[in-house]
C-alpha positions as CSV (number, residue, x, y, z in Angstrom):
1,M,133.2,155.1,62.4
2,K,135.4,153.0,64.7
3,I,135.3,153.9,68.4
4,I,137.5,152.4,71.1
5,F,136.9,152.6,74.9
6,L,139.9,152.3,77.1
7,T,139.7,151.8,80.9
8,S,142.2,150.8,83.6
9,S,139.8,150.5,86.5
10,H,136.5,149.2,85.2
11,F,135.5,145.8,83.8
12,S,134.4,145.3,80.2
13,L,130.7,144.9,81.1
14,D,130.6,148.0,83.3
15,D,127.1,149.4,83.2
16,R,128.1,152.8,81.9
17,I,130.7,151.6,79.4
18,F,129.0,148.6,78.0
19,Y,125.3,148.8,78.6
20,H,124.9,152.5,77.9
21,F,127.8,154.0,75.9
22,A,128.6,150.9,73.8
23,M,125.0,150.0,73.1
24,T,124.2,153.5,72.1
25,I,127.2,153.6,69.7
26,V,126.2,150.3,68.1
27,R,122.6,151.4,67.7
28,N,123.9,154.5,65.8
29,G,125.7,152.3,63.3
30,H,129.3,152.5,64.6
31,Q,131.8,149.8,65.5
32,I,133.1,149.8,69.1
33,L,135.9,148.0,70.9
34,I,136.2,147.9,74.7
35,V,139.7,147.4,76.2
36,S,140.0,147.0,80.0
37,S,143.1,146.2,81.9
38,Q,141.1,144.5,84.7
39,E,140.4,141.1,83.1
40,N,141.6,138.7,80.4
41,V,138.5,138.6,78.1
42,K,138.3,138.4,74.3
43,R,134.7,138.1,72.8
44,E,131.9,139.8,70.9
45,L,128.6,140.5,72.7
46,N,125.6,142.3,71.2
47,S,127.8,143.5,68.4
48,V,130.3,145.0,70.9
49,L,133.9,143.8,70.5
50,I,135.8,143.2,73.8
51,D,139.6,142.7,73.9
52,S,140.7,143.1,77.5
53,F,143.8,142.0,79.4
54,D,144.7,141.3,83.0
55,G,147.0,144.1,84.0
56,N,146.7,143.8,87.7
57,N,150.3,142.5,88.0
58,L,151.8,144.7,85.3
59,S,153.6,148.0,85.7
60,K,152.1,151.2,84.3
61,R,154.6,151.2,81.5
62,E,153.6,147.6,80.5
63,K,149.9,148.6,80.6
64,V,150.5,151.6,78.3
65,K,152.4,149.4,75.9
66,I,149.5,146.9,75.6
67,F,146.9,149.7,75.3
68,I,149.0,151.1,72.4
69,E,149.1,147.6,70.8
70,K,145.3,147.4,70.9
71,L,144.9,150.9,69.5
72,T,147.4,150.1,66.7
73,S,145.5,146.9,65.8
74,F,142.0,148.6,65.8
75,E,142.9,151.9,64.2
76,P,140.0,153.9,65.8
77,D,138.5,157.2,64.6
78,R,137.5,158.1,68.2
79,I,139.1,157.1,71.5
80,I,137.2,157.4,74.8
81,A,139.4,156.9,77.9
82,S,138.1,156.8,81.4
83,E,141.4,157.3,83.4
84,P,144.6,159.3,83.0
85,L,146.7,156.1,82.2
86,P,144.7,155.2,79.1
87,V,144.6,158.9,78.1
88,W,148.4,158.9,78.2
89,A,148.6,155.6,76.2
90,A,146.2,157.1,73.6
91,H,148.3,160.3,73.4
92,K,151.4,158.2,72.7
93,Y,149.6,156.3,70.0
94,I,148.1,159.4,68.4
95,K,151.6,161.0,68.1
96,S,152.5,158.2,65.6
97,Q,149.5,158.7,63.4
98,K,149.1,160.7,60.2
99,I,145.3,160.9,60.5
100,K,144.8,161.6,64.2
101,P,141.7,160.2,66.0
102,V,139.8,162.4,68.4
103,L,140.6,161.7,72.1
104,I,137.9,162.0,74.7
105,Y,138.3,161.8,78.5
106,D,135.2,160.4,80.3
107,V,135.6,161.9,83.8
108,T,133.5,159.9,86.4
109,E,135.9,159.7,89.4
110,W,138.0,162.1,91.4
111,Y,141.6,161.6,90.5
112,P,143.4,160.9,92.7
113,S,140.7,159.6,95.0
114,K,140.8,157.9,98.4
115,K,141.2,154.5,96.8
116,N,144.5,155.7,95.1
117,L,145.9,156.7,98.5
118,T,145.0,153.9,100.8
119,N,147.6,152.2,103.1
120,L,150.1,155.1,102.6
121,S,152.0,156.8,105.4
122,Y,151.3,160.5,106.0
123,P,154.5,161.8,104.4
124,K,154.1,159.5,101.4
125,V,150.4,160.2,100.9
126,F,151.0,163.8,100.0
127,F,153.8,163.0,97.6
128,V,151.6,160.4,95.8
129,F,148.6,162.7,95.8
130,F,150.4,165.5,94.0
131,K,152.2,163.1,91.7
132,L,148.9,161.6,90.5
133,L,147.2,165.1,90.4
134,I,149.9,166.5,88.1
135,F,149.8,163.4,85.9
136,N,146.0,163.7,85.6
137,F,146.1,167.3,84.5
138,L,149.1,166.9,82.3
139,S,147.2,164.2,80.5
140,C,144.3,166.6,79.9
141,F,146.4,168.8,77.7
142,Y,146.4,166.0,75.1
143,I,142.6,165.4,75.0
144,D,140.2,167.0,72.5
145,K,136.9,166.7,74.5
146,F,135.6,165.9,77.9
147,I,132.6,163.9,79.0
148,F,131.6,164.6,82.6
149,G,129.5,162.3,84.8
150,E,128.5,164.9,87.2
151,Y,128.8,168.6,88.0
152,Y,131.3,168.9,90.9
153,K,133.8,166.6,89.2
154,S,133.7,168.8,86.1
155,L,134.7,172.0,87.9
156,P,138.5,171.7,88.0
157,Y,138.6,170.6,84.3
158,R,136.3,173.3,83.1
159,F,138.3,175.9,85.0
160,L,141.7,174.7,83.7
161,F,140.6,173.9,80.2
162,P,137.8,176.3,79.4
163,F,138.0,176.0,75.7
164,K,137.8,172.3,75.3
165,P,134.4,171.0,74.3
166,Y,132.5,168.9,76.7
167,A,129.2,167.1,77.4
168,F,127.4,166.1,80.6
169,L,126.4,162.5,80.6
170,S,125.2,161.5,84.1
171,Y,124.6,158.0,85.4
172,Y,121.0,157.7,84.3
173,P,120.0,154.1,83.4
174,S,118.1,153.1,80.3
175,L,114.4,152.5,80.5
176,N,115.0,149.1,78.8
177,Y,116.9,147.6,81.7
178,L,114.7,148.2,84.8
179,N,111.1,147.0,84.3
180,P,110.0,148.0,87.9
181,I,107.5,145.9,89.8
182,L,104.6,147.5,91.6
183,P,105.2,148.4,95.2
184,R,103.4,146.2,97.7
185,K,101.6,147.2,100.8
186,L,104.0,147.0,103.8
187,S,102.8,145.5,107.0
188,S,104.6,142.7,108.9
189,E,107.5,142.3,106.5
190,I,110.0,144.5,104.7
191,N,112.7,143.9,102.1
192,L,116.0,145.9,102.3
193,S,119.2,145.6,100.4
194,Y,122.8,146.8,100.5
195,S,125.1,146.7,97.4
196,G,128.7,147.7,96.9
197,K,131.9,147.6,98.9
198,L,131.2,146.3,102.4
199,T,133.0,149.0,104.4
200,K,132.2,151.6,107.0
201,E,133.1,154.4,104.6
202,K,130.5,153.1,102.1
203,G,127.8,152.8,104.8
204,F,127.7,149.1,105.6
205,D,128.1,149.7,109.3
206,A,125.3,152.2,109.3
207,F,123.1,149.9,107.3
208,L,123.6,147.0,109.7
209,N,122.9,149.3,112.6
210,V,119.6,150.4,111.0
211,V,118.6,146.8,110.4
212,N,119.4,145.8,113.9
213,Y,117.6,148.8,115.4
214,L,114.5,148.2,113.3
215,S,114.3,144.7,114.8
216,V,114.5,146.2,118.3
217,L,111.8,148.8,117.6
218,R,109.5,146.2,115.9
219,P,110.3,142.7,117.2
220,N,107.5,141.2,115.2
221,L,108.6,142.8,111.9
222,I,110.2,140.3,109.5
223,I,113.2,142.0,107.9
224,N,114.6,140.4,104.7
225,V,118.0,141.7,103.8
226,K,120.1,141.1,100.7
227,I,123.8,141.9,100.9
228,I,125.5,142.2,97.5
229,G,129.1,143.1,97.5
230,W,132.7,142.4,98.5
231,Y,134.9,142.7,101.6
232,V,138.2,144.6,101.3
233,S,140.1,142.2,103.5
234,D,139.6,138.9,105.3
235,S,140.0,140.5,108.7
236,E,137.1,143.0,108.0
237,K,135.1,140.1,106.6
238,N,135.4,138.2,109.8
239,I,134.4,141.2,111.9
240,Y,131.3,141.8,109.8
241,L,130.3,138.1,109.7
242,N,130.4,138.1,113.5
243,I,128.2,141.1,113.7
244,I,125.7,139.6,111.2
245,K,125.6,136.3,113.3
246,K,124.5,138.3,116.3
247,L,121.5,139.9,114.5
248,T,118.1,138.8,115.8
249,K,116.1,135.9,114.5
250,N,113.6,138.1,112.7
251,I,116.3,139.3,110.3
252,N,116.8,137.0,107.3
253,I,120.2,137.6,105.5
254,T,121.0,136.5,102.0
255,N,124.5,137.1,100.7
256,Y,125.6,137.6,97.1
257,D,128.9,138.2,95.4
258,I,129.3,140.9,92.7
259,L,126.5,140.3,90.2
260,E,126.3,140.7,86.5
261,F,124.3,143.9,85.5
262,H,121.0,142.3,84.6
263,K,121.2,139.8,87.5
264,F,121.9,142.7,89.9
265,I,118.8,144.6,88.7
266,Q,116.6,141.5,89.1
267,T,118.0,140.8,92.6
268,I,117.3,144.3,94.0
269,K,114.0,145.1,92.3
270,D,111.9,143.7,95.2
271,T,113.5,146.0,97.7
272,D,110.9,148.1,99.5
273,V,113.0,151.1,100.5
274,F,116.5,151.8,99.2
275,L,119.2,152.9,101.7
276,D,122.6,154.4,101.0
277,L,124.3,155.6,104.2
278,R,127.9,156.3,103.1
279,K,130.0,158.6,105.3
280,S,129.7,162.3,104.5
281,D,133.4,163.0,104.0
282,I,134.8,165.6,101.6
283,E,135.0,163.2,98.7
284,N,131.7,161.5,99.2
285,R,129.9,164.9,99.6
286,H,130.9,165.8,96.1
287,C,130.2,162.4,94.5
288,L,126.8,161.5,93.0
289,P,125.9,157.9,93.9
290,I,125.3,156.0,90.6
291,K,122.6,153.8,92.1
292,L,120.5,156.7,93.1
293,F,118.9,156.8,89.6
294,Y,118.4,153.1,89.4
295,Y,116.5,153.1,92.7
296,L,114.2,155.9,91.4
297,G,113.6,153.9,88.2
298,L,112.7,150.8,90.2
299,N,109.8,152.8,91.7
300,R,110.9,152.9,95.3
301,P,111.6,155.6,97.9
302,I,115.2,156.4,98.9
303,I,116.9,157.3,102.1
304,F,120.4,158.6,101.4
305,T,123.1,160.4,103.3
306,D,122.7,164.1,102.9
307,L,125.3,164.8,100.2
308,K,125.9,168.1,98.4
309,A,126.1,166.3,95.0
310,I,122.6,164.8,95.5
311,R,121.1,168.1,96.4
312,K,122.6,169.6,93.3
313,E,121.0,167.0,91.1
314,V,117.7,165.8,92.6
315,D,114.9,167.2,94.8
316,V,114.5,164.3,97.2
317,S,111.7,165.8,99.2
318,K,109.0,164.0,97.2
319,V,110.7,160.6,96.9
320,G,112.4,160.1,100.2
321,Y,114.8,161.6,102.7
322,L,118.4,162.9,103.0
323,V,119.8,162.1,106.5
324,D,122.7,162.1,108.8
325,N,124.0,158.6,108.2
326,E,124.8,158.2,111.9
327,D,121.3,159.1,113.1
328,I,120.2,155.4,113.3
329,N,117.1,156.3,115.3
330,L,115.8,158.8,112.7
331,I,116.5,156.5,109.7
332,S,114.8,153.5,111.4
333,N,111.7,155.6,112.2
334,L,111.5,156.9,108.7
335,I,111.4,153.3,107.4
336,L,108.7,152.4,110.0
337,N,106.8,155.5,109.0
338,Y,106.5,154.1,105.5
339,I,105.0,150.9,107.0
340,D,102.6,152.9,109.2
341,N,101.6,155.3,106.5
342,P,100.8,153.4,103.3
343,D,99.6,156.5,101.5
344,L,102.9,158.2,102.0
345,Y,104.8,155.1,100.9
346,Q,102.8,154.7,97.7
347,N,103.0,158.4,97.0
348,H,106.9,158.4,97.2
349,C,107.0,155.3,95.1
350,R,104.8,156.9,92.4
351,N,106.8,160.1,92.5
352,A,110.1,158.2,92.2
353,L,109.1,156.5,88.9
354,E,107.5,159.7,87.6
355,I,110.6,161.9,88.0
356,F,112.8,159.1,86.6
357,N,110.7,158.9,83.5
358,E,110.6,162.7,83.2
359,K,114.2,163.6,84.0
360,Y,116.6,160.9,84.9
361,N,116.7,158.2,82.2
362,W,119.4,157.5,79.6
363,E,117.1,158.0,76.7
364,L,116.9,161.7,77.5
365,I,120.7,162.3,77.3
366,E,122.1,159.7,74.9
367,R,121.9,162.1,72.0
368,N,124.6,164.2,73.8
369,L,127.0,161.3,73.4
370,V,126.2,160.9,69.7
371,K,126.7,164.6,69.1
372,L,130.0,164.6,70.9
373,L,131.3,161.7,68.9
374,A,130.3,163.3,65.6
């Protein structure tokens, strides 16, 4: 069977698309092609074909045309699309075919989301919101099946299209990619890391505030910090770099750009406690952070903003804490409590890996993808 994955917002080597979906499809004896409009890449890697194009300066009409050209050349039996635009392109392609491939929509994002509405004036933001919302749901009339990454994002689709088949495939990582190292005894030194977009909304401000307050509470504690990510603008970058320069001498900062999947895992695996302190707004509260499951699989405790989506999926009480992301004093003291109570720390580490192996790894759910594609 020939399967194609179309995406207009993810890169070809996205961890979900390439390292989980594509590798599972290849292991089950099928041929797969990934087409992304985010980069100009044509290659074969681990028996996965990639034929992507740089559509960042193209109109939506031009992107649709190129997606259709890729579909026509590959002649797939199954099409998986991860956004409404490639869904629409696939629909236009399917209309011209005598033998019609199955079209599947992989829903992992709110659409429209905050990132689709940034830098818009108040009158215009409502117009764009409803325009994109209507486009999204109109596209869904043409799909045959859904894949949902999480519960809350599935609700509107399951309500509006109750008779379309679907499968839940969450963001669980494969056991093959993690290889966790044993947690060490914490005493005079701690390793922390931040990864993702370097913005207040994603929790970068709160993270830096925690790091700084830790150094105030424990002046003799050596705090090693890895920052992996990207700034959204030069002005914000300058603001954050000035903040970082003012951090105390016992804080050691190492900066990284966006890392390839395997390099990212290797870079963060020595983190002692994982933090994710994004703002608890209406969108974030109903979004399940992808890295949550990677952190559990790396055998470490987690301290996350208290989000409704996390409570729905994971009982955090035995592996860490859900917090108010603005309560810097509480978060800092929870980290220090791990240092002062080694039995608690080791217990949370052990529990994290245990529940990952029992409930939250890709090997437990990949059969659902195979069944949906059949």
